[in-house]
N, C-alpha and C positions, 0 to 999 in steps of 0.2 A: 411258664409264669406270665401273668398278664403285664402288659406295658404299664408302667407307672409314670404319671405326669412328672416331667422334669428329668427323667432318666437320660433322654437324648442330650440335653444341655450338659448334664453332669459328665456324661461319657466324653464329650468333646473337650471338657475343661481339665481332664486328668492328664494331659500332656502326652509325650511319646510313650507308646506301649512297647515293651520288650517281649511279653508273652502273647501268644495267639490262643485265646480261650473262647470256646463256644459257650455263649451265655444262655443257650437253649430257649431263646425267645426270638430267634431269627437274626440275631446279631452275633458277630465274632469280633473280638478285640483285634486291633490292627497290627499287632506285633508279628515278628517272623520266627519266633521260637515256640513251636507247638509242643508243649509238655505232654500232651496226650500220646504223641509218638514216642517221646522219651520213656513214658511209663510202659509203652508196649515192649520196649527192650527187656523190661523186668517182669512183665506179666506172666510168662511161663514159669518163673521161679518163685512166685508169690501165691498164697491162697487166693481163690476167686472171691471168697467172702472174708473181709478184713474186720468184721464186727468184733468189738472188744479189744482190738489192738490199738496201741498208742504209737503215733508216728511223730517224729521230729523232722521238720522240713527246714533245713538251714539254707539261708540265702533264698527265701521263698519268692522274692520278686512280687509279681502280681498274683501269685497263688495258683498258677497253672497246675503244678504237680500236686499241691495240697488238695485241690478239687478232685483229682483223680482218685486219691486215697479216700477222701470223704465219701465219694460216690459209691464206694465199695464197703462202707460201714465203719471206717476207722475214725478215731478221734485224733485230730492233728493239731500240733503246736507249730505254727509257722513263724519263723524268725526272719526278720528283715531289718536292715539298718537304715535304709534310705526312705525319707519321708514320702517322696513321690510314688514309690512302689507300694508302700504301705497304704497310701490313699487308694491306689488302684485295687489292691487286694481287698480292702474294706468294701469297695464298690462291688467287686466280683462276688464276694461272700454274701453280701446283701441281696444282690439280684438273684443268686441261686438259692437263697434261703438256707445257707449252711452255717448260720451263726452258732448253732448248737453243736456242731462237729468240728469247726475250725476256729481255733483261738489264735489271734494275731498278736505278736509281741515285737516291739522294737528293741533290738539289742545288737551289740557287736559280737562277732563269733566268740571271742575269748571271754565274753561275759556269760557264756552258756554252760559253764562247767557245773553249776549248782542247780541245773534244771531237773535233776533226777535221772531215771533210766527209762528207755523207750524200747518197744518191741522192734521198731524199724527206724533207722536213722538214715536220712538222705543227705549226702555230702557230694552234691553234683555240681561240677563246674566251679569249685571254690579254691582248689589247690593253688592255682596260679594267681590268685588274688591275695594270698597270704604270705607274710614274711617268714613264717615258721611252719611250713607244711607238716613236718614230722611231729612237732608238738601238737598240732591240730589233730592229727590222727591218734596220737596218744590220748588226748582228751576224749575223743570219740570212743575209745576203748572202754571208758568208764561210763559213758552215756548210753551205750548200746547193750541191751540184754538179749537181743535176738539176731537181727540181720542188718548189715551195713550195705547201703547202695552208694557207690563212689564212682565218680568219673573225673577225668582230667584231659586237657589237651596234652598230648604226649609227643615228644620230639622224635623224628624219624631217624633213630640211631640204635645200634645194638649196645647191650651191656648196661651197666649201672651209671647213668649219666644224668646230672641235674644241670639245667641251663637257666640263666637269668632270662626272664621273659623279654626284657628290654632289648637284649642283643639280637633278637629275632624279628624285631619290627623296625623296618628301615625308617630312619629319620627321627627316632625317639631316643632321648638321652637315657643313660643308665638309671637315673633317679626318677624318670617319668612314670615308670611302671614298677610297682612293688609286686614281686611274685616270682615263682620258679616253675619250670616245666620239666618233668622227669621223662625218661624213656618209659615205655610200657613195662619193661622188665623191672625197672627201679620202682615204679608205682606199686607193682605187685609186692615187691619186697617191703616197701614202706608200710603197706597195709598189714602184712604179716608181722612185722617188727612192732606194730602197735598192739599186738596180742590177738588179732583176729585170725580165725581158722579158715583154711581152704579158700583163699581169695581166688576167684575164677572170673575169666573174661566172659561177658555175655554179648557184647557187641563191639565192633571196631568201625565206627563211622564218624564223619564230621558231625558237629553239632547240627541238629535239625535247622534248616534254613540257611546253612552255609554251604559253599561249594566244596567239592573234594580237594581243590587246590588252596583252600583257606590258609593264609600265611601263618596262622598260629598253630598249625600242625594238626595231626589226626587226633581223634578223640577216642579214648578207651573207657568203656563202661564195665565196672567190676561189681561183683556181689561177694560178700564174705559173711561168715558166721561169727557171732560174738564168742570170745574166748576168755583168757585170763588177762585182765588189764595189766599194763606195765607200770612200773614206778614213774612218778613225775618229780621233777622235770627230766626229760630225756637227756642223757649225757653220753651213753654208750650204745650205739646202734651197730649191729654186726655188719651191715652193708657199708658203713663208713670205713671200716678197716679192710674191706675187701679190695684187693689190688685192682679189680675191674672198675671200682667206683671213682668218678672224677667229677669235679665242678667245671662248668664252662661259663 
């Protein structure tokens, strides 16, 4: 795409970037989270041609993952709540000329229940930002008619354990961080209890750009098939009654 007058100034004025995105004009956004590499975790499990598929990208940030889906023909609804990330996403979509394939919408996660159904739902790196992670997955069971992509920072422990994120970050008060981190085993159980079939691990790596010793724990990337949605609101989850389950 040819350079457009004013792009350089706009690029600099969009604040700190979280996503590292190749703008295909010789420039790369200066974030350290390369969503193209995240997409590569799932590439072997997805069709090479996504034309005609509808994708929901939750917590889209600057649109790094949305761009990967759109580049393969998908129609993407990218949901983001923060103004600065939406501005960056608008810029990226404009520079890449993907306005006809990526729709940006500002919304809170819990406002997404009425968006309809999607062939692919991306729920990556959001679990530990939500106060009610199982409710979130229950909602996704009704939004997804095909494939769920889900990832979480997972705590290095065996069994069904859920830990408050604040307890694992030194110097932060309990109320400073809202969110929970499960063990990998529990995360798999949560996906299954939301009605998804065959949740399976596709990668076990730190978030791209973070070191293996990152204090927030390892990251587990899962894929699952849409199944029978469960009743809402969730009140009875089998893993909660399991003697192995415990809160920390």
